[in-house]
C-alpha positions in Angstrom: -49.9 78.7 -151.4 -47.6 78.3 -154.3 -49.0 78.0 -157.8 -46.8 75.0 -158.5 -49.0 72.6 -156.7 -52.7 71.7 -156.8 -54.4 71.4 -153.5 -53.5 67.8 -153.1 -50.7 65.6 -154.5 -50.1 61.9 -154.4 -46.5 60.6 -153.9 -45.8 57.0 -154.8 -43.0 55.0 -153.5 -42.7 51.6 -155.3 -40.0 49.1 -155.8 -38.6 45.6 -155.2 -36.5 44.8 -152.1 -33.9 42.1 -152.5 -33.7 39.2 -150.1 -32.4 40.3 -146.7 -32.1 44.0 -147.8 -33.6 47.2 -146.5 -34.6 50.1 -148.9 -35.4 53.6 -148.0 -37.0 56.1 -150.4 -37.7 59.8 -149.7 -39.4 62.8 -151.3 -38.5 66.3 -150.3 -41.5 68.6 -150.1 -41.1 72.1 -151.6 -43.6 73.9 -149.4 -45.6 73.3 -146.2 -48.2 70.5 -146.4 -49.9 67.8 -144.5 -49.8 64.1 -145.1 -53.5 63.2 -145.1 -53.5 59.5 -146.1 -51.1 56.6 -146.4 -51.8 53.5 -148.5 -49.6 50.5 -148.2 -49.9 47.7 -150.9 -48.5 44.3 -150.5 -48.6 42.1 -153.6 -49.1 38.3 -153.2 -46.1 36.4 -152.0 -44.2 38.1 -149.1 -46.2 36.3 -146.4 -45.4 39.1 -143.9 -41.6 39.2 -144.8 -41.8 42.9 -145.9 -41.8 45.4 -143.0 -42.9 48.9 -144.1 -42.4 52.0 -142.1 -43.8 55.3 -143.7 -42.3 58.4 -142.1 -41.6 62.2 -142.1 -38.1 63.5 -141.4 -36.7 67.0 -141.1 -33.5 66.2 -142.9 -31.3 68.0 -140.3 -29.0 67.1 -137.5 -32.0 67.4 -135.1 -33.2 64.1 -136.3 -36.9 64.5 -136.1 -38.5 61.3 -137.5 -42.2 60.8 -137.1 -43.7 57.5 -138.1 -47.0 58.0 -140.0 -48.7 54.8 -138.7 -49.5 54.3 -135.0 -48.2 50.7 -134.5 -49.7 48.4 -131.9 -47.8 45.2 -131.2 -45.5 45.6 -134.2 -43.2 48.5 -135.3 -44.1 48.1 -139.0 -46.9 47.4 -141.4 -46.8 43.9 -143.0 -49.1 41.8 -145.2 -49.6 39.4 -148.1 -51.8 40.5 -150.9 -53.2 43.3 -148.8 -54.0 46.9 -149.1 -53.9 48.9 -145.9 -55.2 52.5 -145.8 -54.3 54.7 -142.9 -55.6 58.2 -142.1 -52.9 60.7 -141.1 -52.7 64.3 -140.2 -49.0 65.0 -140.0 -47.6 68.4 -140.8 -44.5 68.6 -143.1 -42.5 71.8 -143.5 -40.8 73.1 -146.6 -37.6 71.1 -147.0 -38.6 68.1 -144.9 -39.0 64.7 -146.4 -41.7 62.1 -146.5 -40.5 58.6 -147.1 -40.7 54.9 -146.5 -38.4 52.3 -145.1 -38.9 48.7 -146.3 -37.1 45.7 -144.9 -37.2 42.3 -146.5 -36.7 39.7 -143.8 -36.9 36.7 -146.4 -33.3 35.7 -147.1 -34.3 33.9 -150.4 -36.8 36.0 -152.3 -37.3 39.6 -153.4 -40.7 41.3 -153.2 -42.5 44.3 -154.7 -44.3 47.0 -152.6 -46.1 50.2 -153.3 -46.8 53.0 -150.8 -48.9 56.1 -151.8 -49.1 59.2 -149.6 -51.6 62.1 -150.2 -50.1 65.5 -149.4 -52.5 68.4 -148.8 -50.8 71.8 -149.5 -53.8 73.6 -148.0 -53.1 71.8 -144.7 -51.1 72.8 -141.7 -51.5 76.4 -140.6 -53.8 77.2 -143.5 -56.2 74.3 -142.5 -56.4 75.8 -139.0 -57.2 79.2 -140.3 -59.8 78.0 -142.8 -61.4 76.1 -139.8 -61.7 79.2 -137.7 -63.1 81.3 -140.6 -65.7 78.6 -141.4 -66.7 78.3 -137.7 -67.0 82.1 -137.3 -69.0 82.5 -140.6 -71.4 79.8 -139.3 -72.3 82.0 -136.4 -73.7 84.8 -138.7 
């Protein structure tokens, strides 16, 4: 693990989406990690007009895009004065990006949003190795 990161890092995406617009924000990770948690905050006002999709992309022509929330009945997270917390366990490789796409379906008003992602740099392959070592150590 690189000495440039603590074990965990929080990445925040926050902004205001103009009426009828879509905004996409991304953050390129500098080493392998795992997205552990995604928090989506809606401030009072949008009345389900903001549609938020947190994702991981590889940033290549292969076009791998993994949505970080398992949607049922909708293809996005929405709300009004809500805080949604989602557990995740999605591996992200060095050079890939985590991000959020936010669509405002209200044609008259702009709205604020905030999405926080927790990245664990001891995740991925290191997590699996640590789990095996701890399990074997427990036998002795």
